[in-house]
C-alpha positions in Angstrom: 0.0 0.0 0.0 1.4 3.4 -1.0 0.8 5.2 2.3 1.6 8.7 1.0 -0.7 8.3 -1.9 -3.5 7.0 0.3 -3.1 10.1 2.5 -3.2 12.4 -0.5 -6.3 10.6 -1.9 -8.1 10.7 1.4 -7.5 14.5 1.8 -8.1 15.5 -1.8 -11.3 13.4 -2.3 -12.9 15.1 0.7 -11.8 18.6 -0.3 -12.9 18.2 -3.9 -16.0 16.2 -3.1 -15.1 13.3 -5.4 -17.9 10.8 -6.3 -17.4 7.7 -4.2 -16.6 5.4 -7.1 -13.7 7.7 -8.0 -12.3 7.6 -4.5 -12.8 3.9 -4.3 -10.8 3.3 -7.6 -8.0 5.7 -6.5 -7.6 4.0 -3.2 -7.7 0.5 -4.7 -5.0 1.6 -7.2 -2.9 2.9 -4.3 -3.0 -0.7 -2.8 -5.8 -0.4 -0.3 -7.5 -3.8 0.3 -10.1 -2.5 2.7 -10.8 0.3 5.2 -13.0 1.2 8.1 -14.4 4.6 9.0 -15.4 5.2 12.6 -18.2 7.8 12.6 -17.8 8.8 16.2 -14.0 9.4 16.2 -13.8 10.4 12.5 -10.9 8.1 11.9 -10.2 5.9 8.9 -8.0 2.8 9.1 -6.7 1.6 5.8 -5.4 -1.9 5.3 -3.3 -3.1 2.4 -2.8 -6.6 1.2 0.4 -6.7 3.4 2.1 -4.4 5.9 0.7 -2.5 8.8 -2.6 -0.6 8.7 -2.6 3.2 8.2 -4.8 5.2 10.6 -5.9 8.6 9.3 -7.8 10.9 11.8 -9.8 13.7 10.3 -9.2 16.8 12.2 -11.7 19.5 12.9 -14.7 17.3 13.0 -17.4 18.1 15.6 -18.8 15.3 17.8 -21.9 13.5 16.5 -24.6 11.5 18.3 -25.2 8.1 16.8 -28.8 7.0 16.7 -29.4 3.8 18.8 -30.3 1.6 15.9 -29.6 1.4 12.2 -32.3 2.8 9.8 -31.4 1.3 6.4 -33.8 3.6 4.5 -32.3 6.7 6.1 -28.8 5.4 5.2 -29.9 4.9 1.6 -31.3 8.4 1.5 -28.1 9.9 2.9 -26.1 8.0 0.3 -28.3 9.2 -2.5 -28.1 12.8 -1.3 -24.3 12.5 -1.1 -24.1 11.2 -4.6 -26.6 13.5 -6.3 -25.9 16.7 -4.3 -22.2 16.0 -3.8 -22.6 16.9 -0.1 -19.5 17.5 2.0 -18.1 14.4 3.6 -18.7 15.7 7.1 -22.3 16.4 6.2 -22.7 12.8 5.0 -21.0 11.6 8.2 -23.6 13.6 10.2 -26.5 12.1 8.2 -25.0 8.6 8.6 -24.8 9.1 12.4 -28.5 10.2 12.5 -29.3 7.1 10.6 -27.6 5.0 13.2 -24.3 4.2 11.5 -21.5 3.6 14.0 -18.9 2.7 11.3 -18.6 1.6 7.8 -16.3 -0.9 6.2 -15.3 -0.9 2.5 -14.0 -4.1 0.9 -12.2 -3.4 -2.4 -12.2 -7.0 -3.6 -15.9 -7.5 -3.0 -16.7 -3.9 -4.0 -19.0 -3.4 -1.0 -19.5 -0.8 1.6 -21.1 -2.2 4.8 -22.7 0.3 7.2 -23.0 -1.0 10.8 -25.2 0.2 13.6 -24.6 0.1 17.3 -27.0 -2.8 17.5 -24.9 -4.8 15.1 -27.4 -4.5 12.3 -25.8 -4.1 8.8 -26.7 -2.5 5.5 -24.6 -3.4 2.5 -24.2 -1.3 -0.6 -22.5 -2.4 -3.8 -19.9 0.0 -5.2 -20.6 0.7 -8.9 
């Protein structure tokens, strides 16, 4: 995993509001096999096929309250808004928290993003 490139992509994609498939492909090309974003701490942990993980905290993020259970419809609506309106990443994070998302995991090989609630419930989206 090219750690420097992953850091660049992570920062640039948020600043320029890249569509998620573009971010996904860039991270995959940089050697990311999977990653997990923690909504509460606003930290992403990237994992390559080999080597140690890379933890990337996102500074300047306000605390968010996570709803007690996952609402898959609200998650889907937040994703659609993020895609269509190109909402800022932290706005999407806030909507995800309100929909009960505690963290999400992206699997590059399976091309999936799994949103997980505090109750363990999961909502899986395929990455186009």
